[in-house]
C-alpha positions as CSV (number, residue, x, y, z in Angstrom):
1,M,62.1,-39.0,-31.7
2,R,59.5,-41.3,-31.5
3,N,58.6,-40.2,-27.6
4,I,58.6,-36.3,-28.3
5,I,56.2,-36.8,-31.3
6,R,54.1,-39.0,-29.5
7,Y,54.3,-36.3,-26.4
8,L,53.7,-33.2,-28.6
9,F,50.7,-35.2,-30.5
10,C,49.1,-35.6,-26.9
11,I,49.4,-32.0,-26.0
12,A,47.6,-31.1,-29.3
13,I,44.5,-33.6,-28.3
14,V,44.3,-31.6,-25.2
15,F,44.3,-28.8,-26.6
16,C,42.1,-29.0,-29.0
17,F,39.4,-30.7,-26.1
18,S,40.3,-27.8,-23.9
19,S,39.4,-25.3,-26.3
20,C,36.2,-27.4,-27.4
21,A,35.1,-27.2,-23.8
22,I,35.7,-23.4,-23.3
23,D,33.5,-23.1,-26.6
24,K,31.1,-25.0,-25.3
25,N,31.2,-23.2,-21.7
26,M,31.0,-19.4,-23.8
27,K,28.1,-20.8,-25.8
28,K,25.9,-21.9,-22.9
29,G,26.8,-18.9,-20.8
30,E,26.0,-16.3,-23.8
31,K,22.7,-18.1,-23.9
32,Y,22.3,-17.9,-20.3
33,L,23.2,-14.6,-20.4
34,A,20.6,-13.3,-23.5
35,L,17.9,-15.3,-20.8
36,G,19.0,-13.5,-17.9
37,E,20.0,-16.2,-16.1
38,Y,22.7,-15.0,-14.7
39,F,23.7,-17.5,-12.3
40,D,23.6,-19.8,-14.8
41,A,25.4,-17.8,-17.0
42,A,28.4,-16.7,-14.5
43,N,29.2,-20.7,-14.0
44,E,29.8,-21.5,-17.6
45,F,31.9,-18.3,-18.0
46,K,33.8,-19.5,-14.5
47,Q,34.4,-22.4,-16.4
48,A,35.6,-21.4,-19.6
49,Y,37.9,-18.9,-17.7
50,S,39.5,-21.5,-15.5
51,K,40.2,-23.5,-18.7
52,T,41.7,-20.5,-20.3
53,P,45.7,-20.4,-20.2
54,S,46.9,-17.6,-18.0
55,K,49.0,-16.5,-20.6
56,E,45.9,-15.8,-23.1
57,K,45.6,-12.6,-20.9
58,Q,43.3,-11.1,-23.3
59,K,40.8,-13.6,-23.2
60,R,41.0,-14.4,-19.5
61,G,40.3,-10.4,-19.2
62,E,37.6,-10.4,-21.0
63,R,36.1,-13.5,-20.1
64,A,36.9,-12.1,-16.2
65,L,34.7,-9.4,-17.3
66,K,31.8,-11.9,-18.4
67,M,32.2,-13.2,-14.8
68,A,32.4,-10.0,-13.0
69,Y,28.8,-8.7,-14.8
70,C,26.7,-12.0,-14.2
71,Y,28.2,-11.8,-10.4
72,E,27.0,-8.3,-9.9
73,R,23.4,-9.1,-11.7
74,S,22.9,-12.0,-9.4
75,L,23.8,-10.3,-6.5
76,Q,27.4,-12.3,-5.7
77,T,28.8,-9.2,-4.9
78,Q,32.2,-10.5,-3.5
79,K,32.7,-13.0,-6.4
80,A,31.9,-9.7,-9.0
81,I,34.6,-8.1,-6.8
82,A,37.5,-10.6,-7.5
83,A,36.5,-11.0,-11.3
84,Y,36.5,-7.3,-12.0
85,K,40.1,-7.2,-10.2
86,N,41.1,-10.1,-13.2
87,A,39.5,-8.1,-16.1
88,I,41.6,-5.5,-14.4
89,R,44.9,-7.0,-14.0
90,Y,44.7,-8.6,-17.5
91,G,44.3,-5.3,-19.0
92,T,41.0,-5.4,-20.4
93,A,39.0,-3.0,-18.1
94,T,37.4,0.2,-19.4
95,A,36.5,3.4,-17.7
96,Q,32.6,1.8,-17.4
97,T,34.6,-1.2,-15.7
98,H,36.4,0.8,-13.3
99,L,32.7,2.5,-12.6
100,S,31.1,-0.9,-12.0
101,Y,34.0,-1.7,-10.0
102,A,34.1,1.5,-8.1
103,R,29.9,1.2,-7.0
104,L,30.8,-2.8,-6.0
105,L,33.6,-1.7,-3.5
106,L,31.2,1.0,-2.2
107,K,28.1,-1.5,-1.9
108,N,30.7,-3.8,0.2
109,G,32.0,-1.0,2.6
110,E,35.4,-0.1,1.0
111,Y,35.3,3.2,1.0
112,K,39.0,4.4,0.7
113,N,39.3,1.9,-2.2
114,A,35.8,3.1,-4.0
115,I,37.2,6.6,-3.9
116,Q,40.4,5.6,-5.4
117,E,38.2,4.0,-8.5
118,F,35.8,6.7,-8.5
119,Q,38.7,9.4,-8.9
120,L,40.4,7.2,-11.5
121,V,36.9,7.2,-13.7
122,L,36.7,11.0,-13.5
123,D,39.5,11.1,-14.5
124,S,38.6,9.7,-18.2
125,M,34.8,10.4,-17.6
126,P,34.8,13.8,-15.6
127,N,31.1,15.1,-16.3
128,N,30.0,11.4,-15.4
129,K,27.0,12.1,-12.6
130,L,26.9,8.0,-10.9
131,A,30.8,8.5,-10.4
132,K,30.6,12.2,-9.1
133,D,27.8,10.5,-6.7
134,G,29.4,7.6,-6.0
135,L,32.7,9.4,-4.9
136,E,30.4,12.3,-2.6
137,A,28.8,8.6,-1.0
138,A,32.0,7.2,-0.3
139,M,33.8,10.3,1.1
140,K,30.5,10.9,3.3
141,A,29.4,7.4,4.0
142,P,31.7,7.2,7.3
143,E,30.5,10.4,8.8
144,I,27.3,9.6,8.1
145,K,27.5,5.7,9.6
146,E,29.2,7.6,12.8
147,L,26.4,10.2,12.9
148,G,23.8,7.1,13.5
149,S,20.3,8.0,13.3
150,R,17.0,7.7,15.8
151,Y,16.0,4.4,13.9
152,S,16.8,1.2,15.7
153,V,16.6,-2.4,13.3
154,K,16.6,-5.7,14.6
155,K,17.1,-9.1,12.3
156,M,13.8,-11.1,12.4
157,E,15.1,-14.5,12.9
158,V,11.2,-15.7,12.9
159,F,10.6,-14.6,9.3
160,N,14.2,-15.6,7.5
161,S,15.4,-18.7,6.4
162,R,19.0,-20.1,4.8
163,R,17.5,-18.3,0.9
164,A,17.0,-14.8,0.1
165,D,13.7,-13.6,2.4
166,F,12.7,-9.9,1.0
167,S,10.1,-7.4,0.1
168,P,7.5,-7.6,3.7
169,M,4.1,-6.5,3.4
170,L,1.5,-5.9,6.7
171,F,-1.5,-6.4,6.2
172,G,-4.6,-7.0,8.2
173,D,-6.9,-4.3,9.9
174,Q,-4.7,-5.0,13.0
175,F,-1.4,-5.9,10.9
176,D,-1.0,-8.8,12.0
177,Q,0.1,-10.4,9.0
178,L,3.0,-10.2,7.5
179,Y,3.2,-11.4,3.8
180,F,6.7,-11.9,2.2
181,S,8.6,-13.3,-0.7
182,S,10.9,-16.6,0.2
183,T,13.3,-19.1,-1.9
184,R,13.4,-21.3,1.1
185,N,13.0,-25.0,0.4
186,E,9.0,-24.5,0.8
187,A,8.6,-22.6,-2.1
188,Q,7.1,-24.6,-5.1
189,G,9.5,-26.2,-8.2
190,D,12.0,-28.6,-8.4
191,E,14.3,-26.3,-10.7
192,L,16.7,-23.9,-8.9
193,S,16.3,-20.6,-10.8
194,G,18.9,-19.9,-13.3
195,I,19.3,-16.1,-12.3
196,T,19.8,-16.5,-8.3
197,G,20.2,-20.2,-8.2
198,T,17.6,-20.8,-5.6
199,K,14.5,-22.0,-5.8
200,P,11.7,-19.4,-7.7
201,A,10.4,-16.9,-4.9
202,D,6.7,-17.5,-3.5
203,I,4.7,-15.5,-1.3
204,F,5.0,-16.5,2.4
205,F,2.5,-15.1,5.6
206,S,2.8,-15.0,9.2
207,T,0.1,-14.0,11.9
208,K,0.9,-12.0,15.2
209,D,-0.7,-13.8,18.0
210,D,-2.9,-11.9,20.8
211,K,0.6,-11.8,22.4
212,G,2.2,-10.2,19.8
213,K,4.2,-13.5,18.9
214,W,4.7,-14.4,14.9
215,S,4.0,-18.0,13.7
216,K,6.1,-20.1,11.1
217,P,5.8,-18.8,8.2
218,E,3.5,-20.8,5.3
219,P,3.3,-20.9,1.7
220,V,0.0,-18.9,0.3
221,S,-2.6,-21.2,-0.4
222,G,-5.5,-21.3,-3.3
223,G,-3.5,-20.9,-6.0
224,L,-1.5,-17.5,-6.0
225,N,1.9,-19.2,-6.1
226,T,3.0,-21.3,-9.0
227,E,6.4,-23.1,-10.1
228,Y,7.7,-19.4,-11.3
229,D,8.9,-16.8,-9.0
230,E,6.0,-14.3,-7.3
231,G,7.5,-11.5,-5.1
232,A,7.2,-7.9,-4.2
233,C,3.3,-8.0,-3.2
234,C,1.3,-4.6,-2.3
235,F,-2.6,-4.6,-1.3
236,S,-5.5,-2.0,-2.4
237,P,-6.6,0.0,0.5
238,D,-9.7,-2.1,1.4
239,G,-7.6,-5.3,1.4
240,R,-10.1,-7.1,-1.4
241,E,-6.6,-7.3,-4.3
242,M,-3.2,-8.0,-4.0
243,Y,-1.0,-6.9,-6.7
244,L,2.7,-8.7,-7.0
245,T,5.8,-8.9,-9.3
246,Q,5.9,-12.5,-11.5
247,C,8.1,-13.6,-13.5
248,V,8.1,-16.2,-16.0
249,T,10.1,-19.0,-17.8
250,D,10.6,-19.7,-21.4
251,P,13.6,-21.7,-22.7
252,S,13.9,-19.7,-25.6
253,Y,12.8,-16.6,-24.4
254,P,14.2,-13.5,-22.4
255,R,12.6,-13.2,-18.9
256,Y,10.6,-10.1,-18.7
257,A,9.1,-9.2,-15.2
258,Q,5.6,-8.4,-15.1
259,I,2.6,-7.3,-12.2
260,V,-0.1,-9.5,-11.7
261,K,-3.2,-9.0,-9.6
262,S,-4.8,-11.9,-7.1
263,N,-8.4,-11.3,-5.6
264,R,-9.1,-12.2,-2.4
265,S,-12.7,-14.3,-1.7
266,D,-13.0,-16.3,1.6
267,A,-9.6,-15.4,3.1
268,A,-8.1,-16.8,0.5
269,W,-6.1,-15.5,-2.2
270,G,-7.1,-17.0,-5.9
271,K,-5.1,-17.2,-8.9
272,A,-3.3,-14.1,-10.7
273,T,-4.0,-12.8,-13.7
274,E,-1.8,-10.1,-15.7
275,V,-2.0,-6.5,-15.2
276,K,-2.0,-5.1,-18.3
277,I,-0.4,-1.5,-18.2
278,M,0.9,-1.2,-21.9
279,N,1.0,-3.4,-25.1
280,D,5.0,-4.0,-24.9
281,T,6.2,-7.3,-24.3
282,L,9.7,-6.4,-24.2
283,T,9.8,-4.3,-21.3
284,A,9.7,-5.4,-17.5
285,Y,7.0,-4.2,-14.9
286,A,7.8,-4.9,-11.6
287,H,7.7,-3.4,-8.0
288,P,3.9,-2.2,-7.2
289,A,2.5,0.0,-5.0
290,I,-0.8,1.7,-4.6
291,S,-1.0,4.9,-3.7
292,P,-3.0,5.8,0.2
293,D,-6.5,6.8,-1.9
294,G,-6.1,4.1,-4.2
295,E,-5.8,6.2,-7.2
296,W,-2.6,5.2,-8.7
297,L,-0.5,1.8,-9.1
298,Y,3.5,2.6,-8.8
299,F,5.7,0.6,-10.6
300,V,9.7,-0.4,-11.5
301,S,10.4,-0.5,-15.5
302,D,13.0,-0.2,-17.6
303,M,10.7,0.7,-20.6
304,P,11.8,3.8,-22.8
305,G,12.0,7.5,-21.3
306,G,13.1,7.1,-18.2
307,K,16.2,8.4,-16.7
308,G,18.4,5.0,-17.0
309,G,18.5,2.3,-15.5
310,L,15.1,0.8,-13.3
311,D,13.0,4.1,-13.1
312,I,9.7,4.2,-11.1
313,W,6.8,5.1,-12.6
314,R,3.2,5.3,-12.2
315,V,-0.4,4.7,-14.1
316,R,-3.4,5.9,-13.0
317,F,-6.8,3.5,-12.1
318,T,-9.9,4.5,-14.3
319,T,-13.1,2.2,-14.9
320,A,-12.0,1.4,-18.3
321,G,-8.6,-0.1,-17.5
322,M,-5.1,1.4,-17.1
323,G,-4.6,5.4,-17.8
324,G,-1.3,6.7,-19.5
325,V,1.9,5.8,-17.6
326,E,4.1,9.0,-16.3
327,N,7.8,8.8,-15.1
328,L,8.3,10.2,-11.6
329,G,11.0,12.0,-13.2
330,A,13.6,14.2,-10.9
331,P,14.4,14.2,-7.9
332,I,13.3,10.4,-7.7
333,N,14.7,9.0,-10.8
334,T,18.7,9.2,-11.8
335,E,20.4,7.4,-14.3
336,G,21.0,4.7,-11.3
337,D,18.2,2.2,-10.4
338,E,15.2,3.6,-8.4
339,M,13.0,0.6,-7.1
340,F,10.7,-0.8,-4.4
341,P,7.9,2.2,-4.3
342,A,6.2,2.0,-1.1
343,F,4.0,4.5,0.8
344,R,3.4,5.6,4.5
345,P,-0.4,6.0,5.2
346,N,0.4,10.0,5.7
347,G,1.6,10.2,2.0
348,D,5.3,9.8,2.7
349,F,6.7,7.8,-0.7
350,Y,9.5,5.8,0.1
351,F,12.2,4.1,-2.7
352,S,15.3,2.5,-2.8
353,S,18.1,3.8,-5.0
354,N,21.9,3.4,-6.3
355,G,21.5,6.5,-8.0
356,H,21.7,8.8,-5.2
357,P,24.5,9.1,-2.7
358,G,23.9,7.0,0.2
359,L,26.1,4.5,1.9
360,G,26.6,1.7,-0.8
361,G,24.0,-0.5,-2.6
362,L,20.4,0.1,-2.4
363,D,19.6,2.9,0.1
364,I,16.1,3.7,1.3
365,F,15.0,7.2,1.0
366,I,11.9,9.4,1.6
367,A,10.3,11.9,-0.7
368,K,8.1,14.5,1.0
369,V,5.8,16.7,-0.9
370,G,6.6,20.2,0.4
371,A,4.7,23.6,0.1
372,D,5.7,23.8,-3.5
373,R,4.2,20.6,-4.5
374,K,7.4,19.1,-5.3
375,Y,9.0,16.0,-4.0
376,H,11.9,16.4,-1.2
377,L,14.5,13.8,-0.7
378,E,15.5,12.8,2.8
379,H,18.2,10.2,3.8
380,P,16.7,8.1,6.6
381,G,20.4,7.5,7.6
382,Y,22.6,4.2,9.3
383,P,21.4,1.9,10.8
384,L,18.2,1.8,8.4
385,N,20.3,2.1,5.4
386,S,24.1,0.0,5.3
387,Q,26.4,-0.6,2.9
388,G,24.3,-3.0,1.6
389,D,20.8,-3.3,-0.4
390,D,17.8,-2.1,2.2
391,F,14.3,-1.5,0.5
392,G,10.9,-2.7,0.9
393,M,9.8,-0.4,3.4
394,T,6.1,-1.4,5.3
395,F,4.9,0.4,8.2
396,E,2.3,-0.8,10.9
397,G,-0.5,1.5,10.3
398,P,0.8,5.6,11.0
399,Y,3.8,4.7,13.0
400,N,7.5,5.0,11.4
401,R,7.7,0.9,12.7
402,G,7.7,-1.9,10.8
403,F,9.5,-3.8,9.0
404,F,12.3,-4.3,5.8
405,C,15.2,-6.1,4.2
406,S,18.6,-6.2,3.7
407,N,21.6,-8.0,2.5
408,R,24.0,-6.5,5.3
409,G,26.4,-8.5,6.3
410,D,25.0,-12.0,4.0
411,G,28.5,-12.7,1.7
412,R,26.2,-14.4,-0.6
413,G,24.1,-11.6,-1.2
414,W,20.3,-13.0,0.3
415,D,18.2,-10.8,1.6
416,H,17.0,-11.0,4.9
417,I,14.2,-9.5,6.8
418,F,14.3,-6.8,9.9
419,S,12.2,-5.1,12.0
420,F,13.1,-0.9,12.2
421,D,11.1,1.4,14.5
422,N,12.1,4.8,14.8
423,P,10.1,6.8,18.1
424,E,8.1,9.8,17.3
425,I,5.0,12.0,18.0
426,V,2.4,10.4,15.5
427,Q,-1.6,12.0,15.6
428,N,-3.6,9.7,14.0
429,V,-7.7,9.4,13.2
430,V,-9.3,5.8,13.3
431,G,-12.8,6.3,12.0
432,W,-15.7,3.5,11.2
433,I,-18.4,4.2,9.1
434,Y,-21.4,2.0,9.4
435,E,-25.1,2.1,8.5
436,Q,-27.0,3.8,11.3
437,D,-28.7,0.8,13.6
438,G,-26.9,-1.6,11.1
439,Y,-23.2,-3.0,10.1
440,E,-19.8,-1.4,8.6
441,L,-20.5,-0.1,5.1
442,Q,-17.5,-1.5,2.9
443,A,-18.7,0.5,0.1
444,A,-17.7,3.9,2.2
445,E,-15.4,6.6,1.5
446,V,-13.7,9.5,3.3
447,Y,-13.4,12.6,2.1
448,I,-10.3,14.6,3.7
449,V,-9.9,18.2,3.8
450,G,-7.8,20.6,5.8
451,N,-7.1,24.1,6.2
452,D,-3.8,23.6,5.3
453,G,-4.5,22.0,1.4
454,T,-5.2,18.5,2.4
455,N,-7.8,17.4,-0.1
456,Q,-7.9,13.7,-0.3
457,K,-10.4,10.8,-0.8
458,M,-9.7,7.1,0.9
459,N,-11.8,4.3,0.8
460,V,-12.2,2.2,3.8
461,K,-11.3,-1.3,4.8
462,S,-13.3,-4.3,5.0
463,D,-15.0,-3.5,8.4
464,G,-15.7,-0.1,7.7
465,S,-12.9,1.6,9.1
466,F,-10.1,3.9,7.9
467,S,-6.9,5.2,9.5
468,Y,-5.6,8.8,8.8
469,Q,-2.3,10.8,10.2
470,V,-3.3,14.2,10.9
471,T,-0.6,17.0,11.5
472,P,-0.9,19.6,14.2
473,G,-2.1,22.9,13.9
474,V,-4.5,21.9,11.2
475,D,-8.1,22.5,11.1
476,Y,-10.0,18.7,9.1
477,L,-13.3,18.5,7.8
478,F,-14.0,14.8,7.4
479,L,-17.1,13.3,5.4
480,A,-18.0,10.4,4.9
481,S,-20.6,9.0,2.2
482,C,-21.5,5.7,0.2
483,K,-24.5,4.9,-2.3
484,G,-27.9,4.3,-0.7
485,Y,-26.8,6.6,2.5
486,L,-26.7,9.9,3.6
487,N,-23.4,11.6,4.0
488,H,-21.9,12.4,7.6
489,K,-19.6,15.1,8.7
490,E,-16.9,15.6,11.4
491,E,-14.6,18.4,12.1
492,L,-11.8,18.0,13.9
493,S,-8.9,20.7,14.8
494,V,-5.4,19.4,15.8
495,K,-3.5,20.6,18.9
496,Q,0.3,20.0,19.3
497,A,1.3,17.1,21.4
498,E,4.2,15.8,23.6
499,E,3.3,12.5,22.9
500,S,1.4,10.1,20.2
501,E,-2.6,10.8,20.6
502,E,-5.3,8.3,18.4
503,Y,-8.7,10.0,17.4
504,T,-11.5,8.0,17.1
505,L,-14.4,9.5,14.6
506,Q,-17.7,7.8,14.3
507,F,-19.8,7.8,11.3
508,A,-23.3,6.4,11.3
509,L,-24.9,6.7,7.7
510,P,-28.4,7.0,7.4
511,S,-29.9,5.0,4.4
512,I,-32.2,6.5,2.2
513,S,-34.3,4.2,1.6
514,S,-35.8,2.8,4.9
515,P,-36.4,5.1,8.1
516,V,-34.3,5.4,10.4
517,L,-34.3,5.7,14.4
518,V,-33.4,8.8,16.3
519,E,-32.2,8.0,19.5
520,N,-32.8,9.8,22.9
521,V,-35.5,11.9,22.0
522,F,-38.4,11.4,25.3
523,Y,-41.5,13.3,25.8
524,D,-43.0,14.4,29.0
525,F,-45.9,11.4,29.8
526,D,-48.6,11.2,28.0
527,K,-47.6,14.6,26.2
528,A,-46.1,16.4,22.6
529,T,-43.5,18.3,25.2
530,L,-40.0,17.7,24.4
531,R,-37.7,17.3,27.4
532,P,-34.3,19.2,27.6
533,E,-32.5,16.0,27.2
534,S,-33.5,15.6,23.4
535,S,-31.9,18.3,22.3
536,V,-28.4,16.9,21.8
537,A,-30.8,14.3,19.4
538,L,-32.5,16.5,17.6
539,D,-29.3,19.3,17.0
540,K,-27.5,16.1,15.5
541,L,-30.6,15.7,13.3
542,A,-30.6,19.3,12.8
543,Q,-26.7,19.2,11.5
544,M,-27.4,16.1,9.5
545,L,-30.1,17.8,7.1
546,V,-27.5,21.0,6.9
547,D,-25.0,18.5,5.9
548,N,-27.3,17.3,3.0
549,P,-28.8,20.3,1.9
550,N,-31.0,18.3,-1.0
551,I,-33.0,15.9,1.0
552,T,-36.6,16.3,2.2
553,I,-38.0,14.1,5.1
554,E,-40.9,12.9,6.9
555,L,-40.5,13.2,10.7
556,S,-42.3,10.4,11.7
557,A,-43.9,9.8,15.9
558,H,-44.7,6.1,16.9
559,C,-46.5,4.8,20.3
560,D,-47.7,1.7,21.5
561,Y,-50.5,-0.2,21.5
562,R,-51.5,1.0,24.9
563,G,-54.2,3.6,24.9
564,A,-56.9,4.3,22.3
565,D,-56.1,4.5,18.4
566,A,-57.3,7.5,17.8
567,Y,-55.7,9.3,20.8
568,N,-52.9,7.2,20.1
569,K,-52.8,9.3,16.3
570,I,-53.4,12.7,17.6
571,L,-50.5,12.2,20.1
572,S,-48.2,10.8,17.9
573,Q,-48.8,13.3,15.8
574,K,-48.4,15.9,18.0
575,R,-45.3,15.0,19.2
576,A,-44.2,14.5,14.9
577,E,-44.9,18.4,14.7
578,T,-43.1,18.8,17.8
579,V,-40.2,17.9,16.0
580,V,-40.5,19.4,13.2
581,N,-40.9,23.1,15.0
582,Y,-37.9,22.2,16.5
583,L,-35.8,21.8,13.7
584,I,-37.1,24.6,12.1
585,E,-36.5,26.9,14.9
586,H,-32.7,25.8,14.5
587,G,-32.9,26.8,11.0
588,I,-34.1,24.3,8.6
589,A,-36.6,25.0,6.0
590,K,-40.1,24.1,6.9
591,E,-41.0,22.5,3.1
592,R,-37.8,19.9,4.0
593,L,-40.4,18.4,6.9
594,T,-43.1,16.4,7.0
595,P,-44.2,15.4,9.8
596,V,-46.5,12.3,10.5
597,G,-48.2,10.8,13.5
598,Y,-48.5,6.9,13.1
599,G,-49.9,6.1,16.5
600,E,-49.7,2.5,16.8
601,E,-50.4,1.8,13.1
602,R,-46.4,0.7,12.0
603,P,-44.6,-1.6,14.9
604,K,-41.5,-1.7,14.6
605,K,-39.7,-4.7,12.6
606,V,-36.4,-6.3,14.1
607,K,-33.2,-5.3,12.5
608,K,-30.6,-8.0,13.1
609,K,-28.1,-5.4,14.6
610,L,-31.1,-5.7,17.3
611,T,-31.2,-9.3,17.6
612,E,-26.9,-9.2,18.5
613,K,-28.6,-6.7,21.9
614,L,-31.4,-8.8,22.2
615,T,-31.1,-12.1,21.4
616,W,-34.8,-13.2,22.0
617,L,-35.8,-11.3,19.0
618,K,-35.0,-12.8,15.5
619,E,-34.5,-10.8,12.7
620,G,-38.0,-9.8,10.8
621,E,-40.0,-10.0,13.3
622,E,-43.2,-7.2,14.0
623,L,-43.7,-5.7,17.4
624,T,-47.0,-5.8,17.3
625,E,-50.0,-6.0,19.8
626,E,-50.2,-10.1,19.3
627,F,-46.6,-10.4,19.5
628,I,-46.2,-8.7,22.4
629,T,-48.4,-10.0,24.9
630,Q,-47.2,-13.8,24.3
631,L,-43.9,-12.3,26.0
632,P,-43.3,-12.4,29.7
633,E,-43.9,-9.0,31.6
634,D,-40.0,-7.8,31.1
635,K,-39.9,-8.5,27.1
636,Q,-43.1,-6.8,27.1
637,D,-41.8,-3.5,28.6
638,I,-39.0,-3.9,26.3
639,C,-41.1,-4.2,22.7
640,N,-43.2,-1.5,23.5
641,Q,-40.0,1.2,24.5
642,L,-39.0,0.0,21.1
643,N,-42.1,0.8,19.7
644,R,-42.3,4.4,20.9
645,R,-39.7,5.7,18.7
646,T,-39.2,8.7,16.3
647,E,-38.0,7.8,13.0
648,F,-37.2,10.1,9.8
649,R,-37.3,8.7,5.9
650,V,-36.2,10.5,3.1
651,L,-38.6,11.8,0.7
652,R,-36.4,13.6,-2.1
653,T,-32.9,13.8,-2.4
654,T,-33.0,17.0,-4.8
655,Y,-34.2,20.0,-3.0
656,G,-33.0,23.0,-4.3
657,M,-30.9,21.5,-7.1
658,F,-32.9,23.0,-10.1
659,D,-34.1,26.0,-10.8
660,D,-37.6,27.0,-12.3
661,K,-36.7,25.6,-15.9
662,G,-36.0,22.5,-14.7
663,N,-32.0,22.9,-15.0
664,L,-29.4,22.1,-12.2
665,K,-28.4,25.5,-10.8
666,Q,-24.5,26.0,-11.1
667,D,-23.7,26.0,-7.5
668,M,-24.8,22.2,-7.4
669,L,-21.7,21.3,-9.4
670,P,-18.4,20.6,-7.6
671,K,-16.0,23.2,-7.0
672,K,-12.3,22.6,-8.1
673,K,-9.9,24.0,-5.6
674,A,-8.3,27.3,-7.0
675,E,-4.8,26.8,-9.0
676,E,-4.5,23.4,-6.7
677,A,-6.7,20.6,-8.1
678,T,-4.3,18.2,-9.6
679,S,-7.1,15.7,-10.8
680,D,-10.5,15.4,-12.1
681,D,-11.3,14.0,-8.4
682,D,-9.5,17.1,-6.6
683,F,-13.0,18.7,-5.1
684,E,-13.0,21.7,-2.2
685,I,-15.4,20.9,0.5
686,D,-16.7,24.2,2.7
687,F,-16.3,24.1,6.3
């Protein structure tokens, strides 16, 4: 009897200790869950579940549900499925439990089982849209996979590690740099994330050499990366700013993602600062993307007013900061999650969703604006999409190839980077905007107008270039402008093509503040008569004056030092008058033109650009008679030729803009496109 009593006493002590341990695990699990640290929370709930006697079915079921939710949130799909099965087995499942379970089965490619679960949910909730769409997806997925598509995908081992690698973003004028997020061991910080169980993500990059080989990824230096999570970056159109997601930690406060910005200086990215979208500390902002025109910041948020889950929103950049936020609404957003917005340079909008019918988890969708000016969705099919999570598109310029990420085939749910290619006929314009006789204009803008309704403004890249995908059968006008310079216009009619084609346009902008050389203007020897080959250059000059109708110019002719000063003065004046007469004959108003002959009074001053061609000259040197006569004879001839030139200089930029009373004429105001303008910047440019 004494032994039996002792045995029962020991059992009671063990039970007491076990109960205390379970309570401790549950409290810690709830604390981690409140902070959004799902990986750590799942481990605590798992321990509590394991210590709970099997006869306590209700408690085991409840703890299995806690486990399943945390496994699902930390992307441990297989473990989440097993936990949901246990919750169902112990009778604690609700219709919402079966819906979550069905969506995970779909994500795992178990389409038959998913169909059964979705049908079970619809028996209880016949109007549930997620269940309806999930059932449709599970029924159609095998056929979509069997059908395939023109896409080819390949896992990029050079970028991937044994942890998560995701959200690739191409960068550089030649798209030879790839930035992405990674939780690999080389990331900063010593502690593991309570959300994922890995190190916090950092931004890494890889570069491609002339032979097309990508380098081993390295972490971005310069203060961008921290001990916190950094991920899902994008770049401003001019390449000077990086926007990315950052998740800071707080031991007593839930984690909320925020969007931060880093500036690029001397090829290095600086410490990031928060982009304040709204004064709301309880809302997450993540996954930034900038529209091709640089006007809008797109992002993902759970803020109130959405469709449900995570939605895609946008906010306009203004000179005073961020404008008001807009929800993209239907058909983009659903009751599920819409994430990872991205743009193809042609304006097509890409995003990932588990709310639209797809193949499983997050599927990539394409939203294109139709003739009704509304978004229309397209599912690009398999193998770009899979039963797993597919997201994070980035494009190699105008071509439908680049990189994305997916956790397909990874039992631990870690993301990896894949390449994709969809061969198609692409017609693209590459333009270069630079100062006439000078270098690229980094502050330039280009306006693109097409007779199909296209009306877009773009900033140039750091090398003064821009790229734009054009549509066959459309006539385009490209107008380049930059403060301090005259406009330059080019027109392009795009024909149908049987293979990809690239058009190159050059925009040499004349300066308003300094004389501009008119190249290739030739006169008969010792006369003011224009030679026939001068018409090409002078026709361009006439067109420039047409494109800039509010300027008046001084048209000047110059001679070298040889010959009498008075004679050179008279000859250059006659030559200037000859050019002015040519322009008048070609439709330019006489009062806009002032001919001046300077003879040899104003020798040419050397600009830096000229020294690249004639390395024996130095910037700022004047080609005076004294300077030239000290040079070898062959170089003297070159300098004399440079001095014999025709130039123009802008005198006024307000010609014809005001009426007799000094008021701005009404036709000088910018015209809005009739019934089509969508913003204050949508102006029409006449052909």
